[in-house]
N, C-alpha and C positions, 0 to 999 in steps of 0.2 A: 677736828677731822683728822684722824690718824690713820685710817685705813687707806693704803695706797691704791687699792682697787678703784676707789671713787675718782681720783684724779686721773688714773690711767684710762678709765672709760671716758672721762671728759675730753682728754687729749685725743682719744680715738675718734670721737664724734666731731671734734674740731678739725681733724685731718692729720693728726700726728703731733709729736712733741715739738716739731719745728713750725707748726702753724702759728700765726700771729694771735696772741692772747692779750686781752685788755683786762686788767684787774681794777675794780672800783671799790676802794675801801672806805667810802664816805660814811657808812654806818658806824664806824669806829669812833667818830666824834672828834678826831684831832683837827686842828686848824689847817695843817698842811700835811700832805703826803706826796712823796716824790719817788724817783726811781730807786732810792735807797730804802724804801718801805720794807721792814723786816719780814712781812708776810709773803714776800716773793720767794723766800728761801725754800719753802715746801714745793713750790712750782719748779724751781731750778733742780732741787733734789730728785724730782720726778722726771726730769729730762727736758723741761721746757727751755727753749732757746730764744724766743721772740716775745718778750714781755713788755707791756707798757702800763704804767699806773696812770689812772685818770681820776681826778678829784676836783670838786668845787662845791661850795654851798651857795653860790650865786646863781639863781635861776636864769638871769640874763646871760651869764657866761655859758651855762648849760644849753642855751638856745642859740649859741653862736656857731657858725660854720667852722671856724678855726678850732674850737674846743673838740668838736666831734670827729675831727679828721682821723684819729687813730681807730675809731669805731668803723670807719668806712672800709678799712682793710682787714678788720678783725674777723677771725673764724670762730673765736670763742670769747665770751665775756664772763667773768667770775666776780661775784659779790661776796666778800668776807662778812663776818659777823659784826654785831654791835647793836644799834637800835634802828629798827626798820623805818621808823617815821623820818629819820634823817634822809634816807634814800628817796622817800616820797616827796619831802620838802624840796630837795635839790633837783629831782629829775622827772617827776611825774608830769606827763603831757608836755614835755619840752622836746627840743630837737634830739637830745640824748635818747629819750624814750622812742622816738621814731626811728633812730638809727639802730636801736636794739631790735625793733621789728624787722629791719632790713637784714640784720645778721641772720635771723631765722629764715627769712625769705630766700637767702642765697645758700641755705643748707648748713649754716653754722649752728652753734649751741650756746645757750645761756645756762649758767649754774650758780650755785651759791651755798653758803653754809650759814646756819643759824638765821640771823636777820636777813641774810642774802637769799635764803630759801623762802622765807615767809613773803618777801616782797614780790615774788614771782606769781603768787596767787592773786585772786581778784578781791577778796576781802582781807583786810590787813588786821590780823589779830595782834594783841599786845602792842598796839600802835599809839598808846597814850604817851604824851610827852612827860607826864609826871612820874610814871612807874610802869615797869613791864609786867606787873601783876594784874593790870586791868585788861581784860580780853577784848572789850569793845569800848575803845576810848575816843580820843579827839582826832585820830587819823584812822580811817577805815577802808581806804582804797589802795589796793596794790597795783602792780603793773598789769595784771590780768592775763598772764600767759597761760595759766590754767583757769579756764572759765568756771565760774560758780564754785570756787573752792576757797577754803580757809586753811592755811598751812601753819602748823605749830611745830616747834623744834625742842630738842633736849628732852624728849618726852618722858622716858623712863628714868633717865639719869637725874632729872630734877623733879620726879614724881608729879608730872603734869598730865597724866593720862586721863583725868576726869575734866580737865579745864575746857576742852572744846565742846563739851556737852551743852553748856549755856549758849554757845554761839549757834549751834545748829537748831536749838530749840527756838531761839529768837529769829533765826533765818532758816526755815526748814528746807529751802531750795538748795542751800549750800551743801557741798560735800566737804567734810572735815578730814584732813590728812595730817596725822601726827608723826613726826620723824624723830627717832631716837638718834643719839650720837653714833658716829661711824656707820651711818646707814643713809641711803639715798634712794630716790626713785629716778629712773631714766625714762623720760616721757618722749614718745614718738607717735605723732598723730593723736588718736584718742586712747592710746594704751600706754601703760607704764609697767616697768619691771623693777622689782626691789633688788638692790645690791647692798652688800655690807654685812656687818657683824651682828646687828641687833634687829629691831623690828620697826615696822610702820603700822600705825593704827588707822583704821577706817571708821569714820563716823557718818552715818547716813540716816537722817531722821525718817526717811521714807521706807527704809528696809531694816527693821529691827530683827534681832536674832530670836530664834525660837525660845531661848532661855530668858528673853527680856533684856539681855545685855545691850548696852548702848554703843559698843564699838567692838571690833575684833582686830586681830593682828595678822600681818603678812610678813614673811621672812625672805631671806635671800633666795632669789630665783622665782618667787611668786609674781604673778602678773595681775593687772587690773585693767578692765575696760571702762574708761571714763564715760563713754556714751551710753553703755548698757548699765553702768553702775554694778558691775559683776566682777568678782574676784575669781582667780583660777590658780590652782597649784599645779606646777609642772610635774611634781612627783608625789604620789600618794603618801600621806603621813597622817597620823591620828589628828583629828580636828573635830571640835564641837559645832562646826559651821556648815553642816551638810546642806542646808537650804539656802545658804548665802554663797558658799564656795564650791565650785565644781572642781573635779579632780584632774581635769585635762584641759589644756589650752586648745581651743578649737581652731581648726583651719579657717583662715580668713581670706 
């Protein structure tokens, strides 16, 4: 994640660079992470002043009141990359998970890159402990903050644009969301906006393109309604998606 716009928006949603931010790097797989975690550098360079690193692989510790204390004051929580199953093993359905709910309930923000983005969906793709090339593996449940979604990452950079197709074929109710590098979606309510330098791919088994294509791309500034499963472009530009993409974001 090199595009500063993404962290800038994250801080804005958290309440500014001085807002208390918790970083949970557990997906990275190290035995120990502390306040000297090198991944904090990008947050400090972006202006963050109140940073706490939180990490455990012990579910009992993740369920303890003392461990989650930093989350109780957090306005933003960020999950860096690695393997998403490690986040599920450590935190799914623990007190940490409940405190993440509370961050959102009080108007805060959750974010993540790579594995940290995938875990925020409901279906955990690439969650197999053996390899990240298995799309439907031995871990399939994410944190569920985007309901009925499967989120993939590094989409174009790693030539993964076809990988989500098998997931939505096996689970037709899911919406597949593929994120390329330096690109993010900002979700508020049932809508999200694309920000960044590349593209987001949308996979919807229930709404195929006229051409028969299995997915289509949204770029910076484009929006998507998760409830209606409808994409909108804020500015007209050439597109083969006339029956899927409307050219104006409607008044809501």
